[in-house]
C-alpha positions as CSV (number, residue, x, y, z in Angstrom):
1,M,-83.0,-42.4,-53.5
2,S,-83.8,-45.5,-51.5
3,E,-85.7,-48.5,-52.7
4,T,-86.1,-52.0,-51.3
5,A,-88.2,-55.0,-52.4
6,G,-91.9,-54.2,-52.2
7,E,-91.3,-50.5,-51.3
8,P,-91.4,-47.4,-53.4
9,A,-88.4,-45.2,-53.8
10,V,-88.3,-42.2,-51.5
11,P,-85.8,-39.3,-51.4
12,Y,-84.6,-40.0,-47.8
13,G,-84.1,-43.6,-46.9
14,L,-83.6,-45.2,-43.5
15,R,-80.1,-45.1,-42.0
16,K,-77.9,-48.2,-41.8
17,N,-76.8,-49.3,-38.3
18,R,-73.0,-49.3,-38.2
19,L,-72.9,-51.4,-34.9
20,R,-75.2,-54.0,-36.3
21,E,-73.2,-54.3,-39.4
22,L,-70.0,-54.9,-37.4
23,L,-71.7,-57.5,-35.1
24,D,-73.1,-59.4,-38.1
25,A,-69.7,-59.4,-39.8
26,G,-67.9,-60.6,-36.7
27,S,-65.8,-57.5,-36.7
28,P,-64.6,-55.5,-33.7
29,S,-66.4,-52.3,-32.7
30,L,-65.3,-49.1,-30.9
31,G,-67.4,-46.6,-29.0
32,T,-66.9,-43.8,-26.5
33,H,-69.1,-42.3,-23.8
34,V,-70.5,-38.8,-23.5
35,L,-72.6,-37.4,-20.7
36,S,-72.9,-34.0,-22.4
37,A,-76.2,-33.4,-24.3
38,W,-74.5,-30.7,-26.3
39,P,-74.5,-32.1,-29.9
40,T,-71.3,-30.4,-30.8
41,V,-69.5,-32.9,-28.5
42,T,-71.0,-35.8,-30.5
43,E,-70.0,-34.0,-33.7
44,L,-66.4,-33.8,-32.5
45,V,-66.4,-37.6,-31.9
46,G,-67.8,-38.2,-35.4
47,Q,-65.4,-35.8,-37.0
48,S,-62.4,-37.7,-35.6
49,R,-63.4,-40.6,-37.9
50,R,-62.0,-43.1,-35.3
51,W,-65.2,-44.3,-33.6
52,D,-68.1,-46.5,-34.8
53,Y,-70.6,-45.1,-32.3
54,V,-71.1,-42.7,-29.4
55,E,-72.9,-43.8,-26.3
56,F,-75.0,-41.1,-24.6
57,V,-75.0,-42.1,-20.9
58,A,-78.4,-40.7,-20.2
59,E,-78.6,-42.5,-16.9
60,Y,-76.2,-40.0,-15.4
61,A,-76.9,-36.7,-17.2
62,P,-79.6,-34.1,-17.3
63,W,-81.3,-33.8,-20.7
64,T,-84.6,-33.3,-22.5
65,M,-86.4,-35.0,-25.4
66,H,-85.3,-32.2,-27.6
67,D,-81.7,-33.1,-26.7
68,L,-82.3,-36.7,-28.0
69,D,-83.4,-35.3,-31.4
70,N,-80.3,-33.1,-31.6
71,L,-78.0,-35.9,-30.7
72,G,-79.6,-38.0,-33.4
73,R,-79.0,-35.2,-35.9
74,A,-75.4,-35.0,-34.9
75,V,-74.8,-38.7,-35.3
76,E,-76.4,-38.6,-38.8
77,L,-73.8,-36.2,-40.1
78,F,-71.4,-39.1,-40.5
79,P,-72.3,-42.2,-42.6
80,D,-70.3,-44.9,-40.8
81,F,-71.3,-43.8,-37.3
82,T,-74.2,-44.6,-35.0
83,G,-75.6,-43.8,-31.6
84,M,-76.4,-45.7,-28.4
85,I,-78.2,-44.6,-25.2
86,K,-77.8,-46.0,-21.7
87,I,-81.1,-45.9,-19.8
88,E,-82.1,-46.8,-16.2
89,Q,-84.6,-49.4,-15.0
90,H,-87.9,-47.7,-14.3
91,T,-88.4,-46.0,-17.6
92,R,-87.1,-48.6,-20.0
93,G,-90.0,-48.9,-22.5
94,H,-90.6,-45.2,-22.8
95,L,-87.0,-44.1,-23.1
96,A,-86.1,-46.9,-25.5
97,M,-88.9,-45.9,-27.8
98,R,-88.1,-42.2,-27.7
99,A,-84.4,-42.6,-28.1
100,I,-84.7,-45.0,-31.1
101,G,-87.3,-42.6,-32.5
102,A,-84.8,-39.7,-32.1
103,G,-82.2,-41.6,-34.2
104,L,-80.1,-43.4,-31.5
105,Q,-80.3,-46.8,-33.0
106,N,-78.9,-49.0,-30.1
107,V,-79.8,-49.3,-26.4
108,L,-77.9,-50.2,-23.3
109,F,-80.2,-51.2,-20.5
110,A,-79.0,-50.8,-16.9
111,D,-80.1,-52.7,-13.8
112,I,-80.8,-56.1,-15.2
113,R,-81.4,-58.8,-12.6
114,T,-83.5,-61.6,-14.1
115,P,-84.4,-63.2,-17.5
116,D,-87.7,-61.5,-17.3
117,D,-85.9,-58.1,-17.2
118,A,-83.9,-59.2,-20.3
119,R,-87.1,-60.1,-22.1
120,E,-88.7,-56.8,-21.2
121,C,-85.7,-54.9,-22.6
122,V,-85.7,-56.8,-25.9
123,R,-89.5,-56.4,-26.3
124,A,-89.2,-52.6,-25.7
125,V,-86.9,-52.3,-28.7
126,R,-88.4,-54.8,-31.2
127,P,-91.5,-54.0,-33.3
128,E,-95.0,-55.2,-32.3
129,H,-95.0,-57.6,-35.3
130,P,-95.8,-61.3,-35.5
131,D,-92.3,-62.1,-36.4
132,H,-90.7,-60.1,-33.6
133,R,-93.2,-60.1,-30.7
134,G,-92.1,-56.7,-29.5
135,L,-93.9,-53.8,-27.9
136,H,-92.6,-51.0,-30.2
137,G,-95.4,-49.5,-32.2
138,A,-95.3,-47.3,-35.3
139,G,-94.9,-43.6,-34.7
140,M,-94.1,-40.3,-36.5
141,R,-90.6,-39.8,-35.2
142,R,-87.2,-39.0,-36.7
143,D,-86.2,-42.6,-37.2
144,V,-88.9,-42.9,-39.9
145,R,-88.2,-39.4,-41.4
146,T,-91.4,-38.4,-39.5
147,V,-93.8,-39.2,-42.3
148,L,-91.9,-41.1,-45.0
149,H,-91.5,-44.6,-43.5
150,V,-94.1,-44.9,-40.8
151,G,-94.8,-48.6,-40.1
152,S,-92.9,-49.7,-43.3
153,P,-91.2,-53.0,-43.8
154,G,-87.9,-51.1,-43.8
155,W,-88.7,-49.6,-40.4
156,T,-89.6,-53.0,-39.0
157,R,-86.3,-54.4,-40.1
158,A,-84.5,-51.4,-38.6
159,L,-86.0,-52.1,-35.2
160,A,-85.1,-55.8,-35.5
161,E,-81.5,-54.6,-36.2
162,C,-81.2,-52.3,-33.1
163,V,-78.4,-53.7,-30.9
164,V,-79.7,-54.6,-27.4
165,V,-77.0,-54.4,-24.7
166,L,-77.6,-55.4,-21.1
167,M,-75.6,-54.3,-18.1
168,I,-74.6,-57.3,-15.9
169,E,-73.9,-55.4,-12.8
170,K,-76.0,-56.9,-10.0
171,R,-75.4,-60.0,-7.8
172,E,-78.7,-61.4,-9.0
173,A,-77.8,-60.9,-12.6
174,V,-74.6,-62.9,-12.2
175,E,-76.5,-65.6,-10.4
176,N,-79.0,-65.7,-13.3
177,L,-76.5,-65.2,-16.0
178,D,-77.0,-68.3,-18.1
179,A,-80.7,-67.8,-18.2
180,I,-80.3,-64.1,-19.2
181,L,-77.8,-64.9,-21.9
182,A,-80.3,-67.5,-23.3
183,V,-83.0,-64.8,-23.9
184,E,-83.5,-64.4,-27.7
185,G,-82.6,-60.9,-28.9
186,V,-79.8,-60.1,-26.4
187,D,-76.9,-59.0,-28.6
188,M,-74.2,-57.9,-26.1
189,V,-73.5,-57.6,-22.4
190,Q,-71.4,-55.2,-20.3
191,F,-70.1,-56.0,-16.8
192,G,-70.5,-53.2,-14.3
193,P,-67.9,-53.5,-11.5
194,A,-69.1,-50.6,-9.3
195,D,-72.7,-51.7,-9.0
196,Y,-71.7,-55.4,-8.7
197,A,-69.4,-54.6,-5.8
198,L,-72.2,-52.5,-4.2
199,S,-74.7,-55.4,-4.6
200,M,-72.2,-57.8,-3.0
201,G,-71.5,-55.4,-0.1
202,W,-67.9,-55.2,-1.3
203,S,-65.2,-52.5,-1.6
204,R,-64.0,-51.9,-5.1
205,R,-60.4,-51.5,-3.8
206,E,-60.3,-54.2,-1.2
207,D,-62.2,-56.8,-3.3
208,A,-60.8,-55.9,-6.7
209,E,-59.5,-59.4,-7.4
210,A,-62.9,-61.0,-6.7
211,I,-64.6,-58.4,-8.8
212,R,-62.2,-59.1,-11.7
213,D,-63.0,-62.8,-11.3
214,A,-66.7,-62.1,-11.7
215,E,-66.0,-60.0,-14.8
216,R,-64.0,-62.9,-16.3
217,F,-66.9,-65.2,-15.5
218,V,-69.4,-62.9,-17.3
219,I,-67.1,-62.6,-20.4
220,E,-66.5,-66.3,-20.7
221,S,-70.2,-67.1,-20.1
222,A,-71.3,-64.6,-22.8
223,L,-68.9,-66.0,-25.4
224,R,-70.0,-69.6,-24.6
225,H,-73.6,-68.5,-25.3
226,G,-72.7,-66.6,-28.5
227,V,-73.4,-63.2,-27.0
228,Q,-70.8,-60.6,-27.5
229,P,-69.2,-59.1,-24.3
230,R,-68.2,-55.5,-24.4
231,A,-65.5,-53.9,-22.2
232,E,-65.5,-50.3,-20.8
233,I,-62.0,-49.0,-20.3
234,P,-60.7,-45.5,-19.5
235,D,-58.1,-45.6,-22.3
236,A,-56.4,-47.9,-24.7
237,R,-53.8,-49.1,-22.2
238,G,-56.5,-51.3,-20.6
239,A,-57.4,-53.3,-23.7
240,Q,-55.0,-56.2,-23.6
241,W,-56.5,-58.2,-20.7
242,Y,-59.8,-58.2,-22.4
243,L,-58.4,-59.0,-25.8
244,E,-56.8,-62.1,-24.3
245,L,-60.2,-63.2,-23.0
246,G,-61.7,-62.9,-26.5
247,V,-63.4,-59.5,-26.2
248,R,-63.6,-57.6,-29.4
249,H,-66.0,-54.7,-28.5
250,F,-64.9,-51.7,-26.5
251,C,-66.3,-48.4,-25.2
252,V,-63.4,-46.2,-24.2
253,G,-63.4,-43.1,-22.0
254,H,-66.0,-40.6,-20.8
255,D,-66.1,-37.0,-21.8
256,V,-66.3,-36.0,-18.1
257,G,-63.3,-38.2,-17.2
258,I,-61.2,-36.9,-20.1
259,L,-61.9,-33.3,-19.0
260,Y,-61.3,-34.0,-15.3
261,N,-58.0,-35.7,-16.0
262,W,-56.8,-32.9,-18.3
263,W,-57.8,-30.2,-15.8
264,T,-56.0,-32.0,-13.0
265,E,-52.8,-32.7,-14.9
266,Q,-52.5,-29.3,-16.7
267,G,-53.7,-27.4,-13.7
268,G,-51.1,-29.1,-11.5
269,L,-48.4,-28.3,-14.1
270,M,-49.4,-24.7,-14.3
271,R,-49.5,-24.3,-10.5
272,G,-46.0,-25.5,-10.4
273,I,-44.9,-23.0,-13.1
274,L,-46.7,-20.2,-11.3
275,A,-45.2,-21.1,-7.9
276,G,-41.9,-19.9,-9.3
277,V,-43.1,-16.6,-10.5
278,P,-42.3,-13.6,-8.2
279,Q,-45.3,-11.9,-6.7
280,Q,-46.2,-8.4,-7.7
281,A,-46.3,-5.5,-5.2
282,S,-49.7,-4.0,-4.5
283,D,-49.1,-1.1,-6.9
284,G,-48.5,-3.6,-9.7
285,A,-44.7,-3.1,-9.7
286,L,-42.4,-6.1,-9.1
287,P,-40.8,-6.3,-5.7
288,S,-37.2,-4.9,-5.5
289,S,-35.8,-8.4,-5.1
290,A,-37.0,-9.3,-8.6
291,Y,-34.8,-6.6,-10.3
């Protein structure tokens, strides 16, 4: 049963937000990326009991609204676990509303350039309530148990607790960084080296040092403003540089990268093993040289 001040008890309460709890406590957080909309993959992450959240990188993957609901259900199998979605620029308001409604409690917004972009993202998440000045209205979706908590004070608090993360990945965003970080409601930022290099007309390989300098600038600026920087790394070996800069929030690996690396490594090893196996004759018998 769930009961809060001024609200009656109901059999199915609203979920806590693991990432918000960690941010408010000043504790580190650990997430991982998935592009697969198959909810079993998200279940496997949760079953490992090693991760605080899973980020569905919707910007890069094919999916439907039904997939969002199923991903939300998979996340909810585990009590100390939550979800995040990464969404692109032109459908921010719609996708933020539908993802949160499906049960993915936190949103990473791509393609930020200006303080107005940042304010638009925060308003898309926050409730349309005098205390929060957002654009997110009440609805009969999974986050409110469809009919149990529609427009309730608990739901209003839950929207206020959604973690808003912004990609700082454009030249213009870095130039406007102090103003973006000053926008009320921005909880976390993530540097994007590939898009930043593209917007500068740079090569990621040839200009790697300058890109790393820009990332350091973003991290140091965020910490100065009291906004948490997050680091995306392919595996744990890349954490130390960020830890020394004061980063405490990480999102590690992508399901597609993990699979590609395994297939490349193990496929290469197996090809080497098979290269030493004698070929069979056309009738299925081994050639005489093999006897």
